[in-house]
C-alpha positions in Angstrom: 9.1 8.3 14.2 10.0 5.3 16.3 12.5 2.9 14.6 11.2 -0.3 16.4 7.6 0.5 15.5 8.5 1.3 11.9 10.5 -1.9 11.6 7.7 -4.0 13.0 5.2 -2.4 10.7 7.3 -3.0 7.6 8.1 -6.6 8.8 4.4 -7.3 9.2 3.8 -5.9 5.7 6.4 -8.3 4.3 4.9 -11.2 6.2 1.5 -10.4 4.8 2.8 -10.2 1.3 4.7 -13.5 1.6 1.3 -15.2 2.4 0.0 -13.9 -0.9 3.0 -15.5 -2.6 1.7 -18.8 -1.4 -1.0 -18.5 -4.0 1.7 -18.9 -6.6 2.2 -22.4 -5.5 -1.5 -23.1 -5.6 -1.7 -21.8 -9.1 1.2 -24.1 -10.1 -0.7 -26.9 -8.6 -3.8 -25.8 -10.5 -1.8 -25.8 -13.7 -0.6 -29.4 -13.1 -4.2 -30.5 -12.3 -5.4 -28.9 -15.6 -2.5 -30.6 -17.5 -3.4 -34.0 -15.9 -7.2 -33.3 -16.5 -7.7 -34.1 -12.8 -11.1 -32.4 -12.3 -11.4 -33.0 -8.6 -8.0 -31.5 -8.0 -8.9 -28.6 -10.1 -12.1 -28.1 -8.1 -10.3 -28.4 -4.8 -7.5 -26.0 -5.8 -9.8 -23.4 -7.1 -11.9 -23.6 -3.9 -8.7 -23.2 -1.9 -7.6 -20.1 -3.9 -11.1 -18.6 -3.5 -11.1 -19.2 0.2 -7.6 -17.9 0.9 -7.4 -14.9 -1.4 -9.9 -12.6 0.4 -8.2 -13.4 3.8 -4.7 -12.7 2.5 -5.8 -9.5 0.7 -7.4 -8.3 3.9 -4.4 -9.1 6.0 -2.1 -7.4 3.4 -4.4 -4.3 3.3 -4.3 -4.0 7.2 -0.5 -4.4 7.2 -0.1 -1.9 4.4 -2.3 0.7 6.3 -0.3 0.2 9.5 3.0 0.5 7.6 1.8 3.6 5.8 0.7 5.2 9.1 4.0 4.3 10.8 6.2 5.7 8.0 4.8 8.2 5.6 2.2 9.7 7.9 4.7 10.1 10.7 6.9 12.2 8.3 4.0 14.6 7.7 4.6 17.0 10.7 8.2 17.5 9.5 7.3 18.1 5.9 4.3 20.4 6.0 3.8 23.7 7.8 0.9 25.9 8.7 0.5 28.5 6.0 1.2 32.1 7.0 -1.6 33.9 5.3 -0.1 37.4 5.9 3.1 36.2 4.1 1.0 34.8 1.2 -1.0 38.0 0.9 2.2 40.1 0.9 3.7 38.0 -1.8 0.6 38.3 -4.0 0.6 42.0 -3.5 4.3 42.3 -4.4 3.7 40.3 -7.6 0.5 42.0 -8.5 2.2 44.2 -11.1 3.6 41.1 -12.8 0.1 39.7 -13.1 -1.3 42.7 -14.8 1.8 43.8 -16.7 3.6 40.6 -17.8 7.2 41.1 -19.0 
């Protein structure tokens, strides 16, 4: 696993998430518009949220997939091994008595 690639992937993930946080400000603006009964501002802010949300979610999903692939999936070769079927069979045969004659 390359440190620089991992850092970049995680940094991009954070940047993508920070864009989603921008919607918090839009929702605060929407709340103010509702409190002020400013119908045009409500319409505009909702339209803005509806326009940005799919884009931000898509960007976050892409960044999340890249980060996942650069971190967790890179660890896989170190964590898993090819099963040795002869060893498994031998273990089952050695424990066969326990299966039929529990203690």
